[in-house]
C-alpha positions as CSV (number, residue, x, y, z in Angstrom):
1,X,-21.9,-100.5,177.0
2,X,-23.7,-97.2,176.3
3,X,-25.4,-98.7,173.1
4,X,-26.4,-101.7,175.1
5,X,-28.0,-99.5,177.8
6,X,-29.8,-97.5,175.1
7,X,-31.3,-100.7,173.6
8,X,-32.5,-101.8,177.1
9,X,-34.1,-98.5,177.8
10,X,-35.8,-98.5,174.4
11,X,-37.0,-102.1,175.1
12,X,-38.4,-101.2,178.5
13,X,-40.1,-98.1,177.0
14,X,-41.7,-100.2,174.3
15,X,-42.9,-102.8,176.8
16,X,-44.4,-100.2,179.1
17,X,-46.5,-98.8,176.2
18,X,-47.5,-102.3,174.8
19,X,-49.2,-104.3,177.5
20,X,-50.1,-107.0,175.0
21,X,-46.4,-107.6,174.4
22,X,-45.8,-107.9,178.1
23,X,-48.5,-110.6,178.4
24,X,-46.8,-112.4,175.5
25,X,-43.4,-112.3,177.2
26,X,-44.8,-113.6,180.4
27,X,-46.6,-116.5,178.6
28,X,-43.5,-117.3,176.7
29,X,-41.3,-117.6,179.8
30,X,-44.0,-119.5,181.8
31,X,-44.8,-122.0,179.0
32,X,-41.6,-122.1,177.0
33,X,-38.8,-121.1,179.3
34,X,-37.1,-124.5,178.7
35,X,-37.6,-124.3,174.9
36,X,-33.9,-124.6,174.0
37,X,-33.3,-127.8,175.9
38,X,-35.1,-130.2,173.6
39,X,-36.3,-130.5,170.1
40,X,-39.9,-131.1,171.3
41,X,-39.9,-128.0,173.4
42,X,-38.4,-126.0,170.6
43,X,-41.0,-127.1,168.1
44,X,-43.9,-126.4,170.5
45,X,-42.4,-122.9,171.0
46,X,-42.2,-122.4,167.2
47,X,-45.9,-123.4,166.8
48,X,-46.9,-120.8,169.4
49,X,-44.7,-118.1,167.9
50,X,-45.8,-118.8,164.3
51,X,-49.5,-118.5,165.2
52,X,-48.8,-115.1,166.8
53,X,-46.7,-114.0,163.9
54,X,-49.3,-114.9,161.2
55,X,-52.0,-113.2,163.2
56,X,-49.9,-110.1,163.6
57,X,-49.2,-110.0,159.9
58,X,-52.9,-109.9,159.2
59,X,-53.6,-107.3,161.8
60,X,-51.0,-105.1,160.0
61,X,-51.8,-106.2,156.4
62,X,-51.7,-102.7,154.9
63,X,-48.3,-102.0,156.4
64,X,-46.9,-105.4,155.1
65,X,-48.3,-104.9,151.6
66,X,-46.4,-101.6,151.4
67,X,-43.2,-103.1,152.9
68,X,-40.3,-102.7,150.5
69,X,-38.6,-105.8,151.9
70,X,-41.7,-108.0,151.6
71,X,-42.4,-106.8,148.0
72,X,-38.8,-107.4,147.1
73,X,-38.8,-110.9,148.6
74,X,-41.9,-111.9,146.7
75,X,-40.5,-110.5,143.5
76,X,-37.2,-112.5,143.8
77,X,-39.0,-115.8,144.6
78,X,-41.4,-115.2,141.7
79,X,-38.6,-114.4,139.3
80,X,-36.5,-117.4,140.3
81,X,-39.4,-119.8,139.9
82,X,-40.6,-118.2,136.7
83,X,-37.2,-118.8,135.0
84,X,-37.7,-122.5,135.6
85,X,-41.0,-122.6,133.7
86,X,-44.6,-123.2,134.8
87,X,-46.7,-126.2,135.6
88,X,-44.2,-127.1,138.3
89,X,-44.8,-129.2,141.4
90,X,-43.8,-126.8,144.2
91,X,-43.5,-127.3,148.0
92,X,-43.6,-124.2,150.1
93,X,-42.2,-125.1,153.5
94,X,-43.2,-122.8,156.4
95,X,-45.8,-121.1,154.2
96,X,-47.1,-118.7,156.9
97,X,-49.9,-116.7,155.4
98,X,-49.0,-117.7,151.8
99,X,-47.2,-114.5,150.9
100,X,-44.8,-116.6,148.7
101,X,-47.0,-119.6,147.7
102,X,-50.0,-117.5,146.5
103,X,-48.2,-115.7,143.7
104,X,-46.2,-118.8,142.7
105,X,-49.5,-120.7,142.4
106,X,-51.0,-117.9,140.2
107,X,-48.1,-118.4,137.8
108,X,-49.6,-121.7,136.8
109,X,-47.8,-124.0,139.3
110,X,-49.2,-126.8,141.5
111,X,-48.2,-125.6,145.0
112,X,-48.4,-127.6,148.2
113,X,-48.0,-125.3,151.2
114,X,-46.8,-126.8,154.5
115,X,-46.9,-125.5,158.1
116,X,-46.4,-127.0,161.6
117,X,-49.3,-128.9,163.1
118,X,-51.7,-126.3,164.7
119,X,-50.3,-123.5,162.5
120,X,-51.6,-125.1,159.3
121,X,-55.2,-124.5,160.3
122,X,-54.5,-120.8,160.7
123,X,-52.9,-120.7,157.2
124,X,-56.1,-122.3,155.8
125,X,-58.1,-119.6,157.6
126,X,-56.2,-117.0,155.7
127,X,-57.1,-118.7,152.3
128,X,-53.8,-120.4,151.7
129,X,-54.6,-123.3,149.3
130,X,-53.5,-126.9,149.6
131,X,-52.1,-126.6,153.1
132,X,-50.7,-129.7,154.9
133,X,-49.4,-130.0,158.4
134,X,-45.9,-131.4,158.8
135,X,-42.4,-131.1,160.1
136,X,-39.8,-129.6,157.7
137,X,-37.0,-131.8,159.2
138,X,-39.1,-135.0,158.5
139,X,-41.0,-134.3,155.3
140,X,-43.9,-136.7,154.8
141,X,-43.7,-136.8,151.0
142,X,-42.4,-139.4,148.6
143,X,-38.9,-139.1,147.2
144,X,-38.6,-137.1,143.9
145,X,-42.0,-135.5,144.3
146,X,-41.3,-131.8,143.6
147,X,-39.6,-129.7,141.0
148,X,-39.0,-126.9,143.5
149,X,-38.9,-126.5,147.3
150,X,-39.2,-123.0,148.8
151,X,-38.1,-122.1,152.3
152,X,-38.7,-118.5,153.1
153,X,-37.4,-117.4,156.6
154,X,-37.5,-121.0,157.8
155,X,-34.0,-122.5,158.3
156,X,-33.1,-120.0,161.1
157,X,-36.0,-121.4,163.1
158,X,-35.2,-125.1,162.8
159,X,-33.7,-127.4,165.5
160,X,-31.4,-129.0,162.9
161,X,-31.4,-127.2,159.5
162,X,-29.1,-129.9,158.0
163,X,-32.0,-132.4,158.4
164,X,-34.2,-130.2,156.3
165,X,-31.5,-129.8,153.6
166,X,-31.3,-133.6,153.4
167,X,-35.1,-133.9,153.3
168,X,-35.4,-131.2,150.6
169,X,-32.8,-133.1,148.5
170,X,-34.8,-136.3,148.9
171,X,-38.2,-135.0,147.8
172,X,-36.8,-133.0,144.9
173,X,-36.8,-134.5,141.4
174,X,-33.4,-134.9,139.6
175,X,-32.2,-131.4,138.8
176,X,-34.8,-129.9,141.1
177,X,-34.3,-126.6,142.8
178,X,-34.3,-125.4,146.5
179,X,-34.8,-121.7,147.1
180,X,-33.8,-120.6,150.6
181,X,-34.2,-117.2,152.2
182,X,-32.9,-116.2,155.6
183,X,-31.7,-113.2,157.5
184,X,-27.9,-112.7,157.1
185,X,-25.5,-112.5,160.0
186,X,-25.4,-113.0,163.8
187,X,-27.8,-110.1,164.5
188,X,-30.5,-112.5,163.3
189,X,-30.3,-114.1,166.8
190,X,-31.8,-110.9,168.2
191,X,-35.1,-112.6,167.3
192,X,-35.8,-115.1,170.1
193,X,-37.6,-117.5,167.7
194,X,-34.3,-117.9,165.7
195,X,-32.0,-120.7,166.7
196,X,-29.3,-120.3,164.0
197,X,-27.8,-117.5,161.9
198,X,-26.3,-117.8,158.4
199,X,-24.1,-116.0,155.9
200,X,-23.9,-116.8,152.2
201,X,-20.7,-118.7,152.9
202,X,-22.1,-120.8,155.8
203,X,-25.2,-121.7,153.7
204,X,-23.0,-122.7,150.8
205,X,-21.0,-124.9,153.1
206,X,-24.1,-126.5,154.6
207,X,-25.5,-127.5,151.3
208,X,-22.3,-128.2,149.4
209,X,-22.6,-132.0,149.4
210,X,-26.1,-132.0,148.0
211,X,-26.7,-128.7,146.0
212,X,-24.9,-126.4,143.6
213,X,-25.4,-122.7,144.0
214,X,-27.1,-121.1,141.0
215,X,-27.9,-117.6,142.2
216,X,-27.5,-115.4,145.2
217,X,-29.6,-112.3,145.9
218,X,-29.2,-109.9,148.9
219,X,-31.9,-107.6,150.1
220,X,-30.6,-104.8,152.3
221,X,-32.3,-104.2,155.7
222,X,-35.1,-101.7,155.6
223,X,-37.7,-100.5,158.1
224,X,-38.0,-102.9,161.1
225,X,-35.7,-105.5,159.6
226,X,-32.6,-105.8,161.7
227,X,-30.4,-107.6,159.2
228,X,-30.0,-107.9,155.4
229,X,-31.8,-110.9,153.8
230,X,-30.1,-113.4,151.6
231,X,-31.9,-115.7,149.0
232,X,-30.0,-118.6,147.5
233,X,-31.3,-120.6,144.5
234,X,-29.8,-124.1,144.6
235,X,-29.9,-127.0,142.1
236,X,-30.0,-130.6,143.3
237,X,-26.7,-132.3,142.5
238,X,-27.0,-135.7,140.7
239,X,-24.2,-137.1,142.8
240,X,-23.4,-136.4,146.4
241,X,-20.5,-136.9,148.7
242,X,-20.7,-139.8,151.1
């Protein structure tokens, strides 16, 4: 109980010294107070939150560029894709400001970056190339279009992550790869834009009928990150359970 009280006092102190955050909280509750009751409401909330998040990242670009966690994340994704070769067709789902897709593209791959409608324009503003607007749970691409699908800090935000897993399977070429990153553990739900939390085991269970696990990386929590981060490299199975 004492720890809970301490958290609440810290939270109140933070809000009193950050009026911009107070305005954001008021807007959130007025416009999106019912966000958890329907998929449509949840998606609209995600659009709003993603726009704020991308803008915040660029307001604090120097801090992010020196972030140990951010650098490690980019390094792991780059290394995993690099071991598959180059000249790959890659889909970066929930690309944000392009932190992952930009270095993957520079490695000689053809990267399509995707964001939610309304958020995609902001990604283009920050020079993310080949950005399309779309819904990760209903991918508007032909089957077997990509060698690799990337999902960095995306599945925890989705209304139904299993729909995305099924769609990623569909758009991947035979023996294609899905690379998923997400915060690890229930503390991930401390972020109010997160609807789900995952562990390595729960992720493995969710993808088991469609993907084989090739590699697992864990990045320990640092700085403002409240949880460790897990990154799983998954290979599309040629046969699936019915």
